[in-house]
C-alpha positions, 0 to 999 in steps of 0.5 A: 440905945441899942439894949433898948432896941433889943428890948423892943424886939428890933432885929439886928438889922433894924437896930444897925439901920434905925440906932446906930446909923443915925448916931454915927451920921454926923461924924460920918458926914464930918469925915466925908467932908473933911476928905473932899476939903482935903482933896480940892485943896490938894487939886489947888495946890498940885495946880499951882506947881503945874500938876494939872486938874481943877487947881490947875485951870483955876489958878492958870486962867483965873488967878494969873490972867486975873480972871475972877469969873473963871476963877470964882466958877471953877472953886463954886463948881468943885465945892457943888460937887462937895455938897452934892456928894455930901447930900448923897450921903446924908440922904433926903432926912437931913442931918 
């Protein structure tokens, strides 16, 4: 693809922006998503042992007090932050 873009007269920045980044976008988004999920999981595990954070809030007020509304709100809020961040990475073009 880069050779074809060079043959069409694209400059280096246009090749990076219009050829290389769209090809790399799925891998970038996948890695970013994996990182966010790992961070949320680490927060939940840290909360289970009393280290604080969103995991502690969900564990203490949601799980131990059997308040499903609090637990689901915290979980969906963390997921919404992750999805919002992924939308920013992808942009408005779609994936």
